[in-house]
N, C-alpha and C positions, 0 to 999 in steps of 0.2 A: 504494500500500500504506500502511496506517495506521501511523504511528510511535508510537502509544500503547503504552507498555510494558505487559507482561502484568499486573503487579500493580495497574495502574490500571483494568483492565477489570472492570466489575461484571457478574456473571452475570445474565442476563435472568430475571426472575421475575414471574409474574403478580400476586404478592402485594405489597402495600405495607407489610407488617408490619415488615421491617427498617428502613425509613425512619421508620415511626411510632415504633418503639422508640428509634431514635437521637434523634428529635426530643423524645420524652417524657423521655429521660434527660438531654438537654441542658437542657431547661426546668427539670427538677428540680435539676440542678446549679446553675444560675443562681439559682433561688429559694433554695437552701440557702445560697449566698454572701450574698444580699441580706438574708435574715432570720435569719442566724446571730447569736449574741450579740455578735460583735465587728464593728467597722467594717473596711473594706478597709485602711485605713491602719494599723490596730493588728495587724500581722502578728507572728508569733512568729519570733524571730531564730535559734533553733537547736532541734534535736530534743531537746536536753537540757532546755531550758526547758519544752517541751511534755510531757515524759515523765510527770510525776506525774499529770496529768489524763487520760492516755490508756491506763492500764494496768489492765484489769479483772483479777480474780483468776484466771479461766480464760482467760488471754490466748492460749493455744496455738490455740484455735478461731479467734481473730481473725487469726491468721497465715495461715490456709488460703486466703482469697481471693487474697492475694499469691502464694502457692505455686501456686494453681490457674492464675493468669494466666501465670506463668512456664511452667507445663506446657503450656498452650495454645500459647504462642509456640513452644515446642520441638517439640510433637508434631503439631499440626494440619496443618502443611505437609507432613508425612511420610505422612499417611494418605490413600490415594487418594480416599476418599469425601468428604474435607473439604478437600483441597489446593486445588482450584479455588475453593471457597467462601471460603477464607482469603485468597485473592489479592485480594479486594475490600477496599479501605480502609474502606468502610462497615461491612463485617462485622467487621473488626479493631476498629473503634470500638465496635461493639455489645459485643463480648467485653470490651474494656477498660472500658466503662461498667458492665457487669455485675459485674466484679470490684470496681470502686470502690463500686458500690451495696451489694454484700454486705458489704464492709469497713465502710462507714458505718452500715449497718443493725445490724451486730453492735455497733459502738461505741455506737449510740443505745440499744439494748436493755440493754447492760451498764452504761453510764455516763450515759445521758441526752443531751438535745439539746446541752448545752454541749460534750461530747466531739466531737460531729459538727462543731460550729462550729470548735473548735480544729483538728481534723484538716483540714477544708476550707481554712481560711485559711492554715494552714501549708503545705499541699500546693499550692494554686493561686496566690495572690498572691506568696507568699514564695519558692516554688521553681519551679513549672511555668511561670508567666508569664515570669520572667527567663530561664529555660532556653530556652523555645521562641522567645522574641523574639531572643535572641542567635543561636541556630542559624538561624532564618529569615533574619535580616539578613545573616549571613555567607554563607548559601546563595545569596541573591539577588545580593549584591555580587560574591562570587567567581564566581558563575555568569555574570557579565557580563565576566569576564576570560578571554580565550582565549589560551593559550600554545601556539603551534604549534612543533613540533620536527621534525627530519628523522629521528627515531628510528623503528626498525621492529622493536623487540622484542628486540634483542640483550641478553644479560645485563648487560654493562657499562653499557648505556644505561638499562635499568630500575634498575640499582643507583644510578646517578647521581641519578635522580628521588627514590628513597627517602632517599638521603643528604642531598639538599637539603631534603627534608621534615623530616628529623631536626633539621636546623639551624634551619629556620624555625618549627618547632612551638612553641618557647619564646618566639619574638619576636612572632608574630601569633596565637598560640594554636593548640592542636591542631585546633580546628574550622576556623579560617581556613586553616591549612596544608593540611588535608585537602581542603577545598573548592577550593582553588587548584590542587592538584596531581593530584587523582584523575583528572580528564579527560585531562591529558597522558599519564598512565600508561596509561589505557584505550586511548588513541589509539595509543600505542607498541605495546601487546601485541595490537592488533586482529587481526593476521595470525597470531598464535601459536595453537597448538592447546591448550597448557597455559597457562591464564590465572588461574585462581582463586587459586593459591598467591601470585601477585604482589599481589593485593588483600588476602589474609590478612596478609602481611608488612607491607603498607602500613598496615593497621589496627594491627598491633603497634607499628610504629615511629612513623608520622606522627600517628596518632590518639591515641597514648598515651605511649609511652616517650620520645619526643623532647621532651615538654613540661615537663620537671621543673626547668628552669633559672630561670624567672621566674614570679611569681604569676599573670601573665596567660596562662601556658602551658597550665595545666590547672585546671579549677574547684576541685578540692580545695585547691590551693596558694593560690588566690585567697581561699578561705574562711579559710585561716590568716592571710593578710595582713589581712583584715578583723578578725581577733581579736588583732592586735598583733604578729604576726611581721614583722620588718623586711623591707622590699621586696627588699633585696639579699641576704638570707640564703640564698635558694634557689640563688644562684650557687655556694655552697660545695658543692653536690651535683654539681659538674662531673665529678668522678672517677667517681661512680656512673653519671651520664649517659653518659660516654664508654665505660665498661665494657659496660653493658647494650646500648646502641645499636651499639657496635662488634661485639659478639658476634652480635646479630641481623642486622646487615648482612653479616657473614661467613657466617652460616648461610644467608641468602637467596642470596648469591652461589653457594654450593655447590649448593643445591637448584635454582636457576634454570638454572645451567650444565648440571647433570645432565639436567634435563627438556628443555632446548634441544637437547642432543645426541641425545636419544631421539626427537625428532619426525621422522617419516619424510619429511614433505613439506618442501620448501625454504621458508624464511621469505620471504615476499614483500617485496622491497625497497621502501622508501618512495619516494614520488614524488620524482624527481630535482630538481624545482623547489621542494620544501619546504625552508625554512630556519627558523632560530630567529626567531620573530616573535611580537610581543605585540599583541593587539587589545583594545579596551575599556579603555585606560589611564586613563580618567577614574575608574575604580573603585579605583585604587591609593590616592589620597588619601582616598577614602571608606572604604576598608578601614582605613587608619591612624586615621581619626577614630572609627570604630566601636571599635577596640581602645582608644583613648584614653578613650572614654566609659565602657567597662567598667572601666578602671583608675581613673578619676578621679571618676566620678559614683556615689557610694554613698549610697543613701537614708538620711536621718537624719544624715549627716555633712557637714562643711563641704567644699565643693569646693576643691581645692588652688589656692592663689593668690587666693582670694576669701574673703569673709565670708558667702557664701550657703550655707545649709543645703539640700541636695538633698531635695526632697519625694519621696514614694513615686511610683514609676513614671516619674520624669523620665528616668532612664537608658533605660528601655524606649521612651519617647516619642522620644528622640534617635535610638535605633537604628532604629526604624521610619521616622523621617523620612529618615535616610540611605538606608534601603532604597528609599523612594519616589524619592529623587533618582537613585539608581542605575538604577532601572527606567525613569525618564524620559530619562536622558542616554545610556544604553547603546544603540548602534545595534542594531536588531532583527536584522540578519544575524549579528551576533556571537553572540547567544543561540541563534539557529537553528543556527549552526555547532556550538555546544556541545551541541545537542540538549537545551536547557534546558526543563524542565517541573517542575511542582510535586508530582508524585506522591511523590517520595522524602521530602520534608519533611512531607507530609500523613501518610504512613505513620508517621514518627517521632512526630508529634503525637498520632495516634490511639492508638498503643500506650503512649507514655510518660504520657499523661494518667492512665490506669488504674494504671500503675506508681507514679506519684508519690502518688496517693491511697491505694492499698492498702498501700503500704510504710510508712505513717505508724506503724501499730502495731508492726511489727517493729523499726523504728528506735527507737521510744519504749521498748520492752522492752529493747533493747540498751543504750540510754543509761542506763536505771535500774539495770540489772543488770550493766553492763559492769565495774564495780569489783569485782564478786564473782567474776570469771573468774580471778583470781589472776595477772594479767599483771604481770610485773616487768621482764623483759629486753627489750632492743630487738628481738631475734629473734622473740620471741612477738608483740610489737606489729606487726612487719613482716608476719608470715604471717597473723595473724588479721585485720588491716586489709585485707590484700590479698585473702584468701579471701572476705570479706564484700563487698568492693568489686567482686568479680566478678559478683555477683548483685544487690546493692543499688546504687543510684547512688553512685559513689565520693565525691562531695562531702559528702553528709550522713554517710556512714560515716567519713570523715576527721574531721568535726566531733565525732562521738561519742567516738572514741578520743583525740582531742585533749583533750577535756574530762576523760576518764578519766585520761590521763597527768598532767594538772595536779593531780590529787588524790593522787598517789603521793608518799611522803616523799622528800626530796632526799638524795642520797648525798654525803658530804663529799668535796670535791675534784672532783666531777663538774661539767662545764660546764652552765650553764643559760641560758635566754633569758627576759627579762621580757616577758610578754604581757599582754593585757587581763585584769584581775582575777586575776593570779596569775603563777606562774613555771613553766616546763616544762623538763625535762631535754633537752639538745640531742640526745643519742643517741636518745631516744624520739621526738622530733619528726622526726628524720631517718628513722627506721624507719617512722613513720606516713605521712610524705610519700611515701616511695618505694613503700611497699606500695599506697597508694591510686592513685598515678599508674601504676606499672608493671602492676599486676594488674587494673586496669580494662580491660585488653586481653584478659582470659581468656574473656569471653563477648561476644556482640553487644550486650548491654544494660548492660555495666559502665560505659560512657562514651558520652555522646550521639553523637559523630561515628561511632562504630562502626556503628550501625544505618543511619545515613544513607549511609555509603559502601557498605555492602552493598546498599542499595536502588538507588543510582545504578549500581553495577556490574551488578546484575540487569537494570536498564532498558537497559543496553548489550549484553545477551545473554550476560554472563559467568555460567556455572553455579556460583553460590556454594554453599559447603557449608551444610548444615542447621545448626540450633542445636547439635546434638550433634556434627555433623561438624566445625564450627568449633572446638568444644572439644577434639576429637581433635588438631587442630593445636596449640592452645594448651597442652594437657597434654603433648603429645609433644615440643614444641620450646620454647615460651616458658617454661613453668614450670621445666624442667630448667636452662635458661640462667640464669633468675633465681636458682635455687638455687646454681649455680656462682658467679654474680656475688656472691651474699651472702658467700661464703667469702673474697672478696678486697676486700669493702667495708672502707674505713678504720674 
């Protein structure tokens, strides 16, 4: 029997049109990058810098391609006539390219070729390439680590995996922790009838809320670090980390215990010979080196402990080299036991390429008009940053409101932090950081690991909720808990 996951199966079609469209779109994208008015090294560092050149007068029309792509992601899998078609990564790529092409066409008609160049170079070299290189590297390295446990889906066992994930997320990043622990969780719940809720809470905790203690924990916090926030400042968020993750773990324990008791068939006990066992240990130092590369190698900045200024894409080159070493040194049986394949990361790349390109105009509008929103209190920053991080990538959303907060007048006696080119109120920085990290869990597209974990779970036969079904979980459980937690935040 074929082990190819369903989402990797491409429907048979006598027509070569889908492949031709994908090839044509890819060639157009490459040509746009090569002949745009900027060089690859001259990327834009923030959405705020790009905003003035990217905002036409009738900008609302330019937001439609991004909204349309989100609608496709949410609706196409639910329609019987399109569900099977959508399961092909090639078709996802075509939809993603179509949204990107519409967004770029609108910018070109409204602002000229320079706007297209600005959007492409900000979206691809500055955002998408680092994003997908990091996810791909962690996916390959962590996919070569096999953690075997004697767990067989008991609530306390699943809870221990999620608790460990909450602790590791800040140390090795939400992506690293997710890739390391999702397979042990799936192996634990393999005999359970109710499985999807465990993956949903895993996304809440391990892919998002656990990563707020260090800049390497979640991309938004790393963006703050690059803008002058002290590396250790995020450790001051330990109370908020403890409250939110504690509430989520408690809620998971209640839900999982309830569903466990309702299952009519007895849970199959794990193999008596299974013990705690780690294979592919060569990947542990490689994982540590990958995290170090992300933290220490910043393009255009001096590498810590040296006088060498890191050129563009050095970090990504290091990551891909580590990925290659992992692939060569990891024994093939280890990856086979993990049922490792590339379908999940291909799905993420296909969808997020269009997201990164088509969201440039919405982010630019937000950056240019954010100061006009009348935001003054940390509560307002917390909720608006969180709400937009749910649908836009949470890293650039963080950057936008970080820059907005720097423009607000200081309150006498209020604590502040000196950052690059300015000062920011501590209470606003706290609100922006927590909103971006915690509420990136509200949808599958709020944070990179979310969609990847969903794809891996589906490849293992877990019937994951649809886009709206997942939001029912987040709106029903996560958002109320974040509202309660806000009341007791210091």
